[in-house]
Backbone bond lengths (Angstrom), bond angles and torsions (degrees), N, CA, C in turn:
res aa  C-N    CA-C-N  psi(-1)  N-CA   C-N-CA  omega(-1)  CA-C   N-CA-C  phi
1 M - - - 1.367 - - 1.554 109.12 -
2 E 1.372 119.75 -35.19 1.405 123.64 178.64 1.474 107.54 -68.41
3 L 1.389 118.44 -40.57 1.455 113.11 179.34 1.470 116.52 -67.65
4 L 1.439 114.95 -23.82 1.470 119.28 177.09 1.550 107.26 -67.25
5 F 1.321 118.45 -41.44 1.489 116.34 -179.35 1.575 114.06 -84.12
6 A 1.298 111.40 -15.54 1.479 114.74 -178.89 1.594 108.10 -71.70
7 Q 1.280 119.13 -19.81 1.356 122.93 173.07 1.576 113.96 -73.69
8 A 1.221 117.45 -22.83 1.523 126.36 -176.92 1.505 110.72 -82.24
9 D 1.270 126.19 126.19 1.395 127.77 171.79 1.437 112.39 -87.48
10 T 1.328 118.29 -36.06 1.450 120.13 -175.50 1.593 104.52 -129.69
11 F 1.337 112.44 172.53 1.458 121.09 -174.97 1.545 104.76 -67.64
12 A 1.279 122.62 -31.63 1.494 123.22 -179.92 1.490 109.36 -65.74
13 D 1.346 111.47 -39.01 1.534 113.50 176.79 1.518 114.98 -68.55
14 A 1.313 113.48 -34.02 1.477 119.03 171.60 1.438 112.07 -60.04
15 V 1.258 119.24 -49.79 1.515 126.37 173.45 1.491 112.98 -50.40
16 A 1.276 112.15 -49.41 1.486 116.89 -178.58 1.546 112.45 -63.12
17 L 1.314 115.55 -38.92 1.418 121.23 179.61 1.552 112.98 -67.30
18 L 1.502 111.81 -39.08 1.457 112.97 174.53 1.505 114.33 -67.36
19 K 1.372 118.91 -31.46 1.462 124.25 175.93 1.628 105.88 -60.80
20 Q 1.347 113.36 -44.22 1.422 113.88 -173.52 1.554 112.19 -77.03
21 Y 1.298 112.86 -42.43 1.581 116.42 -176.21 1.566 110.82 -104.98
22 G 1.203 118.51 2.02 1.491 116.59 -175.04 1.526 118.71 -57.03
23 P 1.387 114.76 -46.31 1.423 116.79 178.45 1.518 111.84 -62.98
24 L 1.241 119.89 -37.23 1.444 126.67 -178.26 1.531 109.19 -68.72
25 V 1.236 116.14 -40.18 1.607 121.75 178.91 1.582 101.76 -68.54
26 L 1.333 122.62 -45.51 1.470 125.71 -175.76 1.611 106.69 -61.08
27 V 1.230 118.91 -50.35 1.376 121.91 -176.21 1.577 112.62 -65.62
28 T 1.337 113.71 -36.56 1.417 116.53 172.05 1.498 116.82 -65.81
29 A 1.328 116.76 -40.76 1.401 124.60 175.82 1.480 113.44 -63.60
30 I 1.417 117.60 -35.99 1.441 120.90 177.65 1.494 111.05 -74.79
31 L 1.338 121.49 -35.83 1.438 125.79 -177.38 1.608 105.56 -68.66
32 L 1.410 115.55 -41.96 1.474 116.10 178.58 1.449 113.48 -65.20
33 W 1.406 119.50 -44.02 1.404 125.75 173.80 1.637 111.09 -52.65
34 Q 1.320 109.36 -52.77 1.583 111.45 -179.85 1.483 111.14 -61.64
35 S 1.294 122.23 -42.76 1.439 122.73 177.86 1.559 110.19 -60.54
36 W 1.401 121.47 -37.53 1.420 123.52 -173.51 1.531 104.49 -71.83
37 V 1.273 120.45 -39.68 1.464 125.44 -179.96 1.504 109.85 -65.61
38 R 1.333 113.78 -44.33 1.556 115.15 178.78 1.541 110.40 -67.18
39 E 1.358 120.11 -35.22 1.426 119.63 174.30 1.520 115.30 -63.02
40 N 1.299 116.50 -35.32 1.440 121.50 177.70 1.516 111.03 -68.98
41 R 1.281 121.18 -42.18 1.419 128.44 174.42 1.620 110.81 -56.07
42 M 1.440 110.20 -51.15 1.441 114.49 -174.75 1.587 105.70 -71.24
43 N 1.311 121.59 -25.90 1.505 119.60 -179.05 1.453 104.23 -71.69
44 K 1.359 122.92 -44.97 1.526 121.94 177.67 1.511 107.75 -55.67
45 R 1.236 123.88 -52.64 1.398 122.57 -175.47 1.539 113.47 -60.40
46 I 1.299 120.14 -36.32 1.389 123.61 177.77 1.526 110.95 -66.84
47 V 1.266 114.30 -45.70 1.523 116.79 175.20 1.487 110.37 -61.45
48 K 1.199 120.76 -40.04 1.480 120.74 -178.94 1.629 111.37 -68.59
49 L 1.337 113.99 -38.03 1.485 120.04 173.50 1.579 109.76 -60.50
50 E 1.342 116.56 -49.91 1.439 120.64 178.95 1.460 115.37 -60.31
51 D 1.401 116.83 -41.50 1.508 121.29 174.77 1.470 108.96 -58.64
52 E 1.375 120.60 -43.25 1.393 123.07 -179.50 1.489 112.42 -63.55
53 Q 1.333 119.64 -36.66 1.371 125.66 -178.71 1.442 107.28 -66.20
54 R 1.308 117.01 -44.96 1.533 121.65 -175.88 1.629 108.63 -67.04
55 S 1.315 113.52 -39.80 1.542 119.25 -177.06 1.452 114.28 -75.42
56 V 1.290 116.80 -34.12 1.552 123.79 -169.51 1.540 109.52 -103.92
57 L 1.309 109.93 -58.82 1.624 115.08 -167.64 1.537 107.82 -71.23
58 M 1.336 119.57 -42.47 1.415 119.82 -170.10 1.644 111.34 -63.36
59 P 1.383 114.08 -42.29 1.481 107.67 174.67 1.485 113.89 -66.86
60 L 1.315 122.56 -25.94 1.429 124.17 176.18 1.512 110.85 -69.97
61 V 1.369 116.81 -38.88 1.479 114.81 178.98 1.570 108.70 -70.24
62 E 1.311 118.22 -36.48 1.454 120.96 -179.91 1.625 112.95 -62.23
63 R 1.363 111.40 -39.73 1.426 117.93 178.95 1.473 110.40 -69.57
64 S 1.400 117.66 -41.51 1.418 124.30 176.03 1.569 109.79 -56.11
65 A 1.268 115.44 -47.64 1.476 116.92 -176.77 1.620 111.32 -66.81
66 D 1.347 113.48 -34.56 1.439 111.19 177.31 1.605 109.84 -74.19
67 V 1.231 118.77 -30.25 1.445 117.62 172.04 1.522 115.31 -62.13
68 I 1.369 113.66 -42.71 1.394 121.66 -177.31 1.547 105.93 -64.03
69 A 1.385 118.73 -47.42 1.458 117.93 175.99 1.483 115.75 -61.94
70 Q 1.288 119.36 -37.56 1.478 119.41 173.75 1.556 115.17 -63.86
71 N 1.304 113.95 -36.80 1.475 120.57 179.98 1.590 107.40 -68.55
72 T 1.274 112.32 -44.28 1.523 117.26 178.99 1.552 111.01 -58.46
73 L 1.297 112.79 -46.05 1.454 114.64 175.29 1.501 118.36 -61.27
74 M 1.285 113.01 -40.92 1.532 120.31 173.89 1.421 114.32 -60.58
75 M 1.373 115.54 -39.36 1.454 117.29 -174.65 1.542 106.21 -77.38
76 E 1.304 117.89 -29.98 1.526 118.07 175.66 1.548 110.10 -68.87
77 R 1.274 118.61 -36.65 1.470 119.18 178.74 1.479 110.07 -70.02
78 L 1.410 119.34 -42.28 1.416 119.05 176.52 1.495 113.76 -63.32
79 E 1.312 119.86 -37.03 1.471 124.43 -175.92 1.581 105.20 -70.49
80 K 1.314 124.26 -36.22 1.406 127.56 173.34 1.500 111.03 -65.07
81 A 1.383 117.10 -45.64 1.440 121.04 179.29 1.492 109.48 -59.74
82 L 1.379 118.00 -47.78 1.472 118.37 -178.74 1.517 114.67 -68.17
83 D 1.312 113.06 -29.48 1.520 114.80 172.71 1.494 115.14 -64.07
84 N 1.296 113.86 -35.85 1.476 120.96 -172.91 1.665 105.32 -76.12
85 R 1.349 114.75 -34.32 1.452 115.80 -171.44 1.445 114.01 -94.41
86 F 1.380 120.28 -19.16 1.421 120.79 -170.65 1.548 107.44 -129.04
87 V 1.287 117.30 125.66 1.527 119.97 176.90 1.456 107.49 -97.89
88 C 1.316 114.09 123.75 1.465 118.98 -172.62 1.581 104.02 -83.30
89 P 1.343 113.97 133.82 1.537 116.73 179.08 1.517 108.89 -67.91
90 L 1.361 118.11 -25.17 1.462 118.61 -171.70 1.575 109.16 -102.88
91 K 1.277 115.80 23.15 1.490 121.19 -172.60 1.498 109.06 -60.77
92 D 1.318 118.39 -38.11 1.511 123.16 -173.01 1.546 102.64 -75.64
93 T 1.246 120.19 -40.81 1.490 120.91 -178.89 1.599 110.00 -69.85
94 C 1.242 120.61 -35.84 1.469 126.14 177.75 1.456 107.71 -68.99
95 A 1.341 122.28 -41.64 1.508 122.77 -178.68 1.441 108.63 -68.66
96 R 1.376 123.59 -34.92 1.498 121.36 174.24 1.426 116.25 -65.49
97 Q 1.327 118.15 -30.60 1.303 119.86 -176.82 1.674 115.61 -79.13
98 Q 1.220 111.52 -23.68 1.391 118.47 177.77 1.522 111.09 -72.56
99 P 1.323 121.40 138.94 1.453 117.34 177.79 1.593 113.20 -77.87
């Protein structure tokens, strides 16, 4: 905008430049304003979605991790219990196959 008026030496020259470029400047200003409003709306939506993720999904992920840890411990206990109660006839063969 400053460059536009920098070309004008007098007020009459400035009015002539506005007559020539006025609609272009107006359309540009409207498009910039529209984009700014759209960005603000999208920012509010993104913040709302991120807050929802923090409040809903994070507790679910934490609970899932706890359940996985509990299941892993239980499986280890069951495996130890089965190893103590049952003697595998193929134990020597299985041990040789493992690196």
